[in-house]
PDB file of N, CA, C and O in Angstrom:
ATOM      1  N   MET A   1     -10.466   6.529   8.283  1.00  0.00           N
ATOM      2  CA  MET A   1     -11.143   5.702   7.316  1.00  0.00           C
ATOM      3  C   MET A   1     -10.145   4.689   6.748  1.00  0.00           C
ATOM      4  O   MET A   1      -9.070   5.084   6.297  1.00  0.00           O
ATOM      5  N   PRO A   2     -10.466   3.428   6.758  1.00  0.00           N
ATOM      6  CA  PRO A   2      -9.534   2.424   6.224  1.00  0.00           C
ATOM      7  C   PRO A   2      -9.359   2.582   4.712  1.00  0.00           C
ATOM      8  O   PRO A   2     -10.272   2.994   3.997  1.00  0.00           O
ATOM      9  N   TRP A   3      -8.164   2.242   4.258  1.00  0.00           N
ATOM     10  CA  TRP A   3      -7.866   2.319   2.833  1.00  0.00           C
ATOM     11  C   TRP A   3      -8.289   1.030   2.147  1.00  0.00           C
ATOM     12  O   TRP A   3      -8.403  -0.019   2.781  1.00  0.00           O
ATOM     13  N   THR A   4      -8.520   1.124   0.834  1.00  0.00           N
ATOM     14  CA  THR A   4      -8.912  -0.022   0.023  1.00  0.00           C
ATOM     15  C   THR A   4      -8.033  -0.064  -1.222  1.00  0.00           C
ATOM     16  O   THR A   4      -7.169   0.793  -1.410  1.00  0.00           O
ATOM     17  N   GLU A   5      -8.258  -1.066  -2.071  1.00  0.00           N
ATOM     18  CA  GLU A   5      -7.484  -1.147  -3.312  1.00  0.00           C
ATOM     19  C   GLU A   5      -7.830  -0.002  -4.263  1.00  0.00           C
ATOM     20  O   GLU A   5      -7.070   0.269  -5.194  1.00  0.00           O
ATOM     21  N   TYR A   6      -8.949   0.668  -4.051  1.00  0.00           N
ATOM     22  CA  TYR A   6      -9.356   1.787  -4.898  1.00  0.00           C
ATOM     23  C   TYR A   6      -9.099   3.142  -4.251  1.00  0.00           C
ATOM     24  O   TYR A   6      -9.043   4.161  -4.941  1.00  0.00           O
ATOM     25  N   HIS A   7      -8.945   3.158  -2.957  1.00  0.00           N
ATOM     26  CA  HIS A   7      -8.718   4.400  -2.219  1.00  0.00           C
ATOM     27  C   HIS A   7      -7.548   4.160  -1.266  1.00  0.00           C
ATOM     28  O   HIS A   7      -7.685   3.510  -0.229  1.00  0.00           O
ATOM     29  N   PHE A   8      -6.401   4.703  -1.648  1.00  0.00           N
ATOM     30  CA  PHE A   8      -5.206   4.511  -0.833  1.00  0.00           C
ATOM     31  C   PHE A   8      -4.364   5.775  -0.898  1.00  0.00           C
ATOM     32  O   PHE A   8      -4.599   6.623  -1.759  1.00  0.00           O
ATOM     33  N   PRO A   9      -3.390   5.922  -0.007  1.00  0.00           N
ATOM     34  CA  PRO A   9      -2.568   7.129   0.012  1.00  0.00           C
ATOM     35  C   PRO A   9      -1.738   7.271  -1.265  1.00  0.00           C
ATOM     36  O   PRO A   9      -1.281   6.269  -1.815  1.00  0.00           O
ATOM     37  N   PRO A  10      -1.538   8.495  -1.741  1.00  0.00           N
ATOM     38  CA  PRO A  10      -0.724   8.725  -2.931  1.00  0.00           C
ATOM     39  C   PRO A  10       0.684   8.135  -2.819  1.00  0.00           C
ATOM     40  O   PRO A  10       1.289   7.786  -3.833  1.00  0.00           O
ATOM     41  N   ALA A  11       1.199   8.023  -1.618  1.00  0.00           N
ATOM     42  CA  ALA A  11       2.540   7.464  -1.430  1.00  0.00           C
ATOM     43  C   ALA A  11       2.624   6.007  -1.868  1.00  0.00           C
ATOM     44  O   ALA A  11       3.721   5.479  -2.046  1.00  0.00           O
ATOM     45  N   MET A  12       1.485   5.354  -2.044  1.00  0.00           N
ATOM     46  CA  MET A  12       1.474   3.940  -2.446  1.00  0.00           C
ATOM     47  C   MET A  12       1.252   3.762  -3.949  1.00  0.00           C
ATOM     48  O   MET A  12       1.177   2.632  -4.431  1.00  0.00           O
ATOM     49  N   ASN A  13       1.147   4.863  -4.691  1.00  0.00           N
ATOM     50  CA  ASN A  13       0.919   4.788  -6.134  1.00  0.00           C
ATOM     51  C   ASN A  13       2.000   4.005  -6.864  1.00  0.00           C
ATOM     52  O   ASN A  13       1.703   3.297  -7.826  1.00  0.00           O
ATOM     53  N   HIS A  14       3.237   4.119  -6.428  1.00  0.00           N
ATOM     54  CA  HIS A  14       4.359   3.516  -7.147  1.00  0.00           C
ATOM     55  C   HIS A  14       4.504   2.010  -6.896  1.00  0.00           C
ATOM     56  O   HIS A  14       5.318   1.357  -7.550  1.00  0.00           O
ATOM     57  N   LEU A  15       3.747   1.464  -5.983  1.00  0.00           N
ATOM     58  CA  LEU A  15       3.885   0.048  -5.651  1.00  0.00           C
ATOM     59  C   LEU A  15       3.110  -0.835  -6.621  1.00  0.00           C
ATOM     60  O   LEU A  15       2.035  -0.461  -7.090  1.00  0.00           O
ATOM     61  N   ASP A  16       3.662  -2.007  -6.917  1.00  0.00           N
ATOM     62  CA  ASP A  16       2.914  -2.993  -7.700  1.00  0.00           C
ATOM     63  C   ASP A  16       1.708  -3.444  -6.880  1.00  0.00           C
ATOM     64  O   ASP A  16       1.699  -3.323  -5.655  1.00  0.00           O
ATOM     65  N   GLU A  17       0.698  -3.964  -7.564  1.00  0.00           N
ATOM     66  CA  GLU A  17      -0.564  -4.298  -6.889  1.00  0.00           C
ATOM     67  C   GLU A  17      -0.427  -5.233  -5.695  1.00  0.00           C
ATOM     68  O   GLU A  17      -1.018  -4.942  -4.654  1.00  0.00           O
ATOM     69  N   PRO A  18       0.325  -6.355  -5.777  1.00  0.00           N
ATOM     70  CA  PRO A  18       0.389  -7.223  -4.593  1.00  0.00           C
ATOM     71  C   PRO A  18       1.093  -6.557  -3.408  1.00  0.00           C
ATOM     72  O   PRO A  18       0.733  -6.779  -2.251  1.00  0.00           O
ATOM     73  N   VAL A  19       2.099  -5.740  -3.716  1.00  0.00           N
ATOM     74  CA  VAL A  19       2.828  -5.047  -2.651  1.00  0.00           C
ATOM     75  C   VAL A  19       1.946  -3.949  -2.063  1.00  0.00           C
ATOM     76  O   VAL A  19       1.928  -3.743  -0.850  1.00  0.00           O
ATOM     77  N   ARG A  20       1.216  -3.248  -2.924  1.00  0.00           N
ATOM     78  CA  ARG A  20       0.303  -2.212  -2.438  1.00  0.00           C
ATOM     79  C   ARG A  20      -0.778  -2.822  -1.546  1.00  0.00           C
ATOM     80  O   ARG A  20      -1.117  -2.264  -0.502  1.00  0.00           O
ATOM     81  N   ALA A  21      -1.315  -3.965  -1.962  1.00  0.00           N
ATOM     82  CA  ALA A  21      -2.349  -4.620  -1.157  1.00  0.00           C
ATOM     83  C   ALA A  21      -1.810  -4.964   0.231  1.00  0.00           C
ATOM     84  O   ALA A  21      -2.503  -4.788   1.233  1.00  0.00           O
ATOM     85  N   LYS A  22      -0.573  -5.455   0.285  1.00  0.00           N
ATOM     86  CA  LYS A  22       0.044  -5.788   1.574  1.00  0.00           C
ATOM     87  C   LYS A  22       0.268  -4.516   2.394  1.00  0.00           C
ATOM     88  O   LYS A  22       0.011  -4.505   3.598  1.00  0.00           O
ATOM     89  N   ALA A  23       0.744  -3.445   1.749  1.00  0.00           N
ATOM     90  CA  ALA A  23       0.977  -2.177   2.451  1.00  0.00           C
ATOM     91  C   ALA A  23      -0.329  -1.627   3.017  1.00  0.00           C
ATOM     92  O   ALA A  23      -0.360  -1.112   4.134  1.00  0.00           O
ATOM     93  N   ILE A  24      -1.406  -1.739   2.238  1.00  0.00           N
ATOM     94  CA  ILE A  24      -2.714  -1.265   2.702  1.00  0.00           C
ATOM     95  C   ILE A  24      -3.171  -2.073   3.911  1.00  0.00           C
ATOM     96  O   ILE A  24      -3.669  -1.511   4.887  1.00  0.00           O
ATOM     97  N   ALA A  25      -3.003  -3.392   3.846  1.00  0.00           N
ATOM     98  CA  ALA A  25      -3.419  -4.244   4.972  1.00  0.00           C
ATOM     99  C   ALA A  25      -2.629  -3.901   6.232  1.00  0.00           C
ATOM    100  O   ALA A  25      -3.198  -3.810   7.320  1.00  0.00           O
ATOM    101  N   ILE A  26      -1.330  -3.714   6.084  1.00  0.00           N
ATOM    102  CA  ILE A  26      -0.484  -3.382   7.242  1.00  0.00           C
ATOM    103  C   ILE A  26      -0.871  -2.012   7.791  1.00  0.00           C
ATOM    104  O   ILE A  26      -1.031  -1.850   9.000  1.00  0.00           O
ATOM    105  N   ALA A  27      -1.022  -1.024   6.902  1.00  0.00           N
ATOM    106  CA  ALA A  27      -1.363   0.331   7.349  1.00  0.00           C
ATOM    107  C   ALA A  27      -2.729   0.351   8.038  1.00  0.00           C
ATOM    108  O   ALA A  27      -2.900   1.024   9.054  1.00  0.00           O
ATOM    109  N   ASN A  28      -3.697  -0.380   7.491  1.00  0.00           N
ATOM    110  CA  ASN A  28      -5.015  -0.436   8.133  1.00  0.00           C
ATOM    111  C   ASN A  28      -4.940  -1.067   9.518  1.00  0.00           C
ATOM    112  O   ASN A  28      -5.623  -0.624  10.441  1.00  0.00           O
ATOM    113  N   ALA A  29      -4.113  -2.100   9.667  1.00  0.00           N
ATOM    114  CA  ALA A  29      -3.950  -2.735  10.983  1.00  0.00           C
ATOM    115  C   ALA A  29      -3.344  -1.749  11.977  1.00  0.00           C
ATOM    116  O   ALA A  29      -3.749  -1.706  13.138  1.00  0.00           O
ATOM    117  N   LEU A  30      -2.380  -0.962  11.523  1.00  0.00           N
ATOM    118  CA  LEU A  30      -1.764   0.034  12.398  1.00  0.00           C
ATOM    119  C   LEU A  30      -2.759   1.124  12.784  1.00  0.00           C
ATOM    120  O   LEU A  30      -2.772   1.586  13.925  1.00  0.00           O
ATOM    121  N   LEU A  31      -3.590   1.531  11.829  1.00  0.00           N
ATOM    122  CA  LEU A  31      -4.628   2.525  12.146  1.00  0.00           C
ATOM    123  C   LEU A  31      -5.595   1.978  13.192  1.00  0.00           C
ATOM    124  O   LEU A  31      -6.006   2.697  14.102  1.00  0.00           O
ATOM    125  N   ALA A  32      -5.954   0.710  13.057  1.00  0.00           N
ATOM    126  CA  ALA A  32      -6.875   0.085  14.010  1.00  0.00           C
ATOM    127  C   ALA A  32      -6.281   0.041  15.414  1.00  0.00           C
ATOM    128  O   ALA A  32      -7.010   0.052  16.406  1.00  0.00           O
ATOM    129  N   GLU A  33      -4.953  -0.010  15.488  1.00  0.00           N
ATOM    130  CA  GLU A  33      -4.277  -0.003  16.788  1.00  0.00           C
ATOM    131  C   GLU A  33      -4.121   1.400  17.358  1.00  0.00           C
ATOM    132  O   GLU A  33      -3.647   1.567  18.483  1.00  0.00           O
ATOM    133  N   GLY A  34      -4.520   2.416  16.583  1.00  0.00           N
ATOM    134  CA  GLY A  34      -4.484   3.787  17.090  1.00  0.00           C
ATOM    135  C   GLY A  34      -3.296   4.616  16.643  1.00  0.00           C
ATOM    136  O   GLY A  34      -3.115   5.732  17.131  1.00  0.00           O
ATOM    137  N   HIS A  35      -2.477   4.105  15.727  1.00  0.00           N
ATOM    138  CA  HIS A  35      -1.336   4.878  15.232  1.00  0.00           C
ATOM    139  C   HIS A  35      -1.818   5.946  14.260  1.00  0.00           C
ATOM    140  O   HIS A  35      -2.892   5.823  13.671  1.00  0.00           O
ATOM    141  N   ASP A  36      -1.004   7.012  14.092  1.00  0.00           N
ATOM    142  CA  ASP A  36      -1.406   8.076  13.174  1.00  0.00           C
ATOM    143  C   ASP A  36      -1.174   7.650  11.726  1.00  0.00           C
ATOM    144  O   ASP A  36      -0.400   6.732  11.453  1.00  0.00           O
ATOM    145  N   GLU A  37      -1.856   8.330  10.803  1.00  0.00           N
ATOM    146  CA  GLU A  37      -1.832   7.946   9.400  1.00  0.00           C
ATOM    147  C   GLU A  37      -0.436   7.993   8.791  1.00  0.00           C
ATOM    148  O   GLU A  37      -0.046   7.072   8.073  1.00  0.00           O
ATOM    149  N   GLY A  38       0.313   9.043   9.064  1.00  0.00           N
ATOM    150  CA  GLY A  38       1.652   9.178   8.492  1.00  0.00           C
ATOM    151  C   GLY A  38       2.545   8.010   8.848  1.00  0.00           C
ATOM    152  O   GLY A  38       3.235   7.453   7.994  1.00  0.00           O
ATOM    153  N   MET A  39       2.526   7.647  10.114  1.00  0.00           N
ATOM    154  CA  MET A  39       3.340   6.525  10.564  1.00  0.00           C
ATOM    155  C   MET A  39       2.843   5.221   9.953  1.00  0.00           C
ATOM    156  O   MET A  39       3.647   4.382   9.546  1.00  0.00           O
ATOM    157  N   ALA A  40       1.535   5.046   9.887  1.00  0.00           N
ATOM    158  CA  ALA A  40       0.958   3.821   9.328  1.00  0.00           C
ATOM    159  C   ALA A  40       1.345   3.667   7.853  1.00  0.00           C
ATOM    160  O   ALA A  40       1.648   2.561   7.404  1.00  0.00           O
ATOM    161  N   ILE A  41       1.337   4.753   7.114  1.00  0.00           N
ATOM    162  CA  ILE A  41       1.710   4.705   5.698  1.00  0.00           C
ATOM    163  C   ILE A  41       3.176   4.320   5.548  1.00  0.00           C
ATOM    164  O   ILE A  41       3.508   3.415   4.783  1.00  0.00           O
ATOM    165  N   ARG A  42       4.048   5.002   6.273  1.00  0.00           N
ATOM    166  CA  ARG A  42       5.491   4.733   6.159  1.00  0.00           C
ATOM    167  C   ARG A  42       5.834   3.305   6.541  1.00  0.00           C
ATOM    168  O   ARG A  42       6.569   2.627   5.823  1.00  0.00           O
ATOM    169  N   VAL A  43       5.313   2.849   7.656  1.00  0.00           N
ATOM    170  CA  VAL A  43       5.602   1.492   8.120  1.00  0.00           C
ATOM    171  C   VAL A  43       4.970   0.465   7.179  1.00  0.00           C
ATOM    172  O   VAL A  43       5.588  -0.553   6.867  1.00  0.00           O
ATOM    173  N   GLY A  44       3.749   0.727   6.729  1.00  0.00           N
ATOM    174  CA  GLY A  44       3.085  -0.188   5.805  1.00  0.00           C
ATOM    175  C   GLY A  44       3.883  -0.394   4.536  1.00  0.00           C
ATOM    176  O   GLY A  44       4.055  -1.526   4.084  1.00  0.00           O
ATOM    177  N   ILE A  45       4.373   0.690   3.957  1.00  0.00           N
ATOM    178  CA  ILE A  45       5.171   0.590   2.733  1.00  0.00           C
ATOM    179  C   ILE A  45       6.474  -0.145   2.987  1.00  0.00           C
ATOM    180  O   ILE A  45       6.846  -1.033   2.219  1.00  0.00           O
ATOM    181  N   ALA A  46       7.170   0.213   4.053  1.00  0.00           N
ATOM    182  CA  ALA A  46       8.461  -0.423   4.352  1.00  0.00           C
ATOM    183  C   ALA A  46       8.307  -1.919   4.596  1.00  0.00           C
ATOM    184  O   ALA A  46       9.081  -2.719   4.071  1.00  0.00           O
ATOM    185  N   LYS A  47       7.322  -2.292   5.380  1.00  0.00           N
ATOM    186  CA  LYS A  47       7.133  -3.713   5.684  1.00  0.00           C
ATOM    187  C   LYS A  47       6.633  -4.488   4.459  1.00  0.00           C
ATOM    188  O   LYS A  47       6.993  -5.651   4.276  1.00  0.00           O
ATOM    189  N   ALA A  48       5.816  -3.858   3.631  1.00  0.00           N
ATOM    190  CA  ALA A  48       5.346  -4.522   2.412  1.00  0.00           C
ATOM    191  C   ALA A  48       6.497  -4.740   1.437  1.00  0.00           C
ATOM    192  O   ALA A  48       6.567  -5.782   0.784  1.00  0.00           O
ATOM    193  N   LYS A  49       7.404  -3.762   1.331  1.00  0.00           N
ATOM    194  CA  LYS A  49       8.577  -3.933   0.464  1.00  0.00           C
ATOM    195  C   LYS A  49       9.470  -5.063   0.985  1.00  0.00           C
ATOM    196  O   LYS A  49      10.001  -5.844   0.196  1.00  0.00           O
ATOM    197  N   ALA A  50       9.638  -5.153   2.298  1.00  0.00           N
ATOM    198  CA  ALA A  50      10.432  -6.246   2.878  1.00  0.00           C
ATOM    199  C   ALA A  50       9.752  -7.583   2.614  1.00  0.00           C
ATOM    200  O   ALA A  50      10.419  -8.564   2.285  1.00  0.00           O
ATOM    201  N   TRP A  51       8.444  -7.630   2.755  1.00  0.00           N
ATOM    202  CA  TRP A  51       7.668  -8.841   2.471  1.00  0.00           C
ATOM    203  C   TRP A  51       7.876  -9.269   1.025  1.00  0.00           C
ATOM    204  O   TRP A  51       8.098 -10.447   0.743  1.00  0.00           O
ATOM    205  N   ALA A  52       7.801  -8.299   0.103  1.00  0.00           N
ATOM    206  CA  ALA A  52       7.969  -8.593  -1.323  1.00  0.00           C
ATOM    207  C   ALA A  52       9.386  -9.080  -1.622  1.00  0.00           C
ATOM    208  O   ALA A  52       9.572 -10.002  -2.416  1.00  0.00           O
ATOM    209  N   ALA A  53      10.366  -8.474  -0.999  1.00  0.00           N
ATOM    210  CA  ALA A  53      11.758  -8.871  -1.232  1.00  0.00           C
ATOM    211  C   ALA A  53      11.999 -10.310  -0.784  1.00  0.00           C
ATOM    212  O   ALA A  53      12.709 -11.061  -1.452  1.00  0.00           O
ATOM    213  N   ARG A  54      11.409 -10.692   0.343  1.00  0.00           N
ATOM    214  CA  ARG A  54      11.571 -12.067   0.828  1.00  0.00           C
ATOM    215  C   ARG A  54      10.935 -13.077  -0.115  1.00  0.00           C
ATOM    216  O   ARG A  54      11.348 -14.236  -0.159  1.00  0.00           O
ATOM    217  N   ARG A  55       9.935 -12.641  -0.866  1.00  0.00           N
ATOM    218  CA  ARG A  55       9.227 -13.536  -1.780  1.00  0.00           C
ATOM    219  C   ARG A  55       9.639 -13.359  -3.234  1.00  0.00           C
ATOM    220  O   ARG A  55       9.097 -14.016  -4.122  1.00  0.00           O
ATOM    221  N   GLY A  56      10.601 -12.471  -3.475  1.00  0.00           N
ATOM    222  CA  GLY A  56      11.076 -12.250  -4.832  1.00  0.00           C
ATOM    223  C   GLY A  56      10.110 -11.491  -5.706  1.00  0.00           C
ATOM    224  O   GLY A  56      10.134 -11.637  -6.928  1.00  0.00           O
ATOM    225  N   ILE A  57       9.253 -10.676  -5.100  1.00  0.00           N
ATOM    226  CA  ILE A  57       8.293  -9.858  -5.839  1.00  0.00           C
ATOM    227  C   ILE A  57       8.906  -8.483  -6.025  1.00  0.00           C
ATOM    228  O   ILE A  57       9.440  -7.908  -5.076  1.00  0.00           O
ATOM    229  N   ASP A  58       8.833  -7.947  -7.243  1.00  0.00           N
ATOM    230  CA  ASP A  58       9.331  -6.596  -7.494  1.00  0.00           C
ATOM    231  C   ASP A  58       8.399  -5.614  -6.808  1.00  0.00           C
ATOM    232  O   ASP A  58       7.209  -5.575  -7.119  1.00  0.00           O
ATOM    233  N   GLY A  59       8.916  -4.825  -5.884  1.00  0.00           N
ATOM    234  CA  GLY A  59       8.086  -3.937  -5.091  1.00  0.00           C
ATOM    235  C   GLY A  59       7.658  -2.659  -5.759  1.00  0.00           C
ATOM    236  O   GLY A  59       6.712  -2.016  -5.304  1.00  0.00           O
ATOM    237  N   GLN A  60       8.331  -2.267  -6.836  1.00  0.00           N
ATOM    238  CA  GLN A  60       7.935  -1.049  -7.516  1.00  0.00           C
ATOM    239  C   GLN A  60       8.522  -1.030  -8.906  1.00  0.00           C
ATOM    240  O   GLN A  60       9.540  -1.667  -9.176  1.00  0.00           O
ATOM    241  N   GLU A  61       7.880  -0.303  -9.772  1.00  0.00           N
ATOM    242  CA  GLU A  61       8.376  -0.104 -11.119  1.00  0.00           C
ATOM    243  C   GLU A  61       8.848   1.333 -11.210  1.00  0.00           C
ATOM    244  O   GLU A  61       8.101   2.258 -10.895  1.00  0.00           O
ATOM    245  N   ALA A  62      10.087   1.522 -11.639  1.00  0.00           N
ATOM    246  CA  ALA A  62      10.656   2.862 -11.688  1.00  0.00           C
ATOM    247  C   ALA A  62       9.824   3.771 -12.594  1.00  0.00           C
ATOM    248  O   ALA A  62       9.626   3.480 -13.773  1.00  0.00           O
ATOM    249  N   GLY A  63       9.350   4.861 -12.030  1.00  0.00           N
ATOM    250  CA  GLY A  63       8.618   5.844 -12.796  1.00  0.00           C
ATOM    251  C   GLY A  63       7.205   5.445 -13.185  1.00  0.00           C
ATOM    252  O   GLY A  63       6.530   6.189 -13.897  1.00  0.00           O
ATOM    253  N   ALA A  64       6.758   4.316 -12.744  1.00  0.00           N
ATOM    254  CA  ALA A  64       5.426   3.858 -13.148  1.00  0.00           C
ATOM    255  C   ALA A  64       4.366   4.469 -12.244  1.00  0.00           C
ATOM    256  O   ALA A  64       4.568   4.626 -11.040  1.00  0.00           O
ATOM    257  N   PHE A  65       3.247   4.805 -12.841  1.00  0.00           N
ATOM    258  CA  PHE A  65       2.099   5.261 -12.078  1.00  0.00           C
ATOM    259  C   PHE A  65       0.967   4.293 -12.357  1.00  0.00           C
ATOM    260  O   PHE A  65       0.593   4.081 -13.511  1.00  0.00           O
ATOM    261  N   SER A  66       0.428   3.715 -11.319  1.00  0.00           N
ATOM    262  CA  SER A  66      -0.611   2.712 -11.495  1.00  0.00           C
ATOM    263  C   SER A  66      -1.877   3.150 -10.763  1.00  0.00           C
ATOM    264  O   SER A  66      -2.054   2.839  -9.585  1.00  0.00           O
ATOM    265  N   PRO A  67      -2.757   3.871 -11.459  1.00  0.00           N
ATOM    266  CA  PRO A  67      -3.985   4.283 -10.789  1.00  0.00           C
ATOM    267  C   PRO A  67      -4.881   3.079 -10.534  1.00  0.00           C
ATOM    268  O   PRO A  67      -4.808   2.084 -11.255  1.00  0.00           O
ATOM    269  N   PRO A  68      -5.709   3.165  -9.533  1.00  0.00           N
ATOM    270  CA  PRO A  68      -6.607   2.040  -9.266  1.00  0.00           C
ATOM    271  C   PRO A  68      -7.564   1.833 -10.434  1.00  0.00           C
ATOM    272  O   PRO A  68      -8.213   2.780 -10.877  1.00  0.00           O
ATOM    273  N   TRP A  69      -7.654   0.647 -10.920  1.00  0.00           N
ATOM    274  CA  TRP A  69      -8.539   0.355 -12.044  1.00  0.00           C
ATOM    275  C   TRP A  69      -9.106  -1.035 -11.885  1.00  0.00           C
ATOM    276  O   TRP A  69      -8.318  -1.913 -11.535  1.00  0.00           O
ATOM    277  N   PRO A  70     -10.311  -1.337 -12.086  1.00  0.00           N
ATOM    278  CA  PRO A  70     -11.335  -0.409 -12.547  1.00  0.00           C
ATOM    279  C   PRO A  70     -11.730   0.544 -11.444  1.00  0.00           C
ATOM    280  O   PRO A  70     -11.451   0.295 -10.271  1.00  0.00           O
ATOM    281  N   PRO A  71     -12.383   1.642 -11.815  1.00  0.00           N
ATOM    282  CA  PRO A  71     -12.795   2.591 -10.781  1.00  0.00           C
ATOM    283  C   PRO A  71     -13.795   1.944  -9.823  1.00  0.00           C
ATOM    284  O   PRO A  71     -14.525   1.028 -10.202  1.00  0.00           O
ATOM    285  N   PRO A  72     -13.821   2.423  -8.593  1.00  0.00           N
ATOM    286  CA  PRO A  72     -14.745   1.854  -7.617  1.00  0.00           C
ATOM    287  C   PRO A  72     -16.187   2.058  -8.032  1.00  0.00           C
ATOM    288  O   PRO A  72     -16.509   3.052  -8.682  1.00  0.00           O
ATOM    289  N   PRO A  73     -17.051   1.141  -7.671  1.00  0.00           N
ATOM    290  CA  PRO A  73     -18.475   1.318  -7.994  1.00  0.00           C
ATOM    291  C   PRO A  73     -19.051   2.484  -7.219  1.00  0.00           C
ATOM    292  O   PRO A  73     -18.620   2.783  -6.106  1.00  0.00           O
ATOM    293  N   ARG A  74     -20.002   3.121  -7.802  1.00  0.00           N
ATOM    294  CA  ARG A  74     -20.617   4.292  -7.138  1.00  0.00           C
ATOM    295  C   ARG A  74     -21.968   3.940  -6.604  1.00  0.00           C
ATOM    296  O   ARG A  74     -22.639   4.787  -6.015  1.00  0.00           O
TER     297      ARG A  74
END
């Protein structure tokens, strides 16, 4: 199942929203290519952090937890 801005792996909780969005897009693309979820998550996060660093975006806030908000519509 593809991830969204409201439903994503717990490993992406620490990422700022723009970096998380990029990580989700990368991980979803890897899933579509047939890679397993664990690998897609790890690569998605790593590549999103590299993307953010090249653009001067802070990739994470130390100790911050950012739950998806607003909650998804039901």
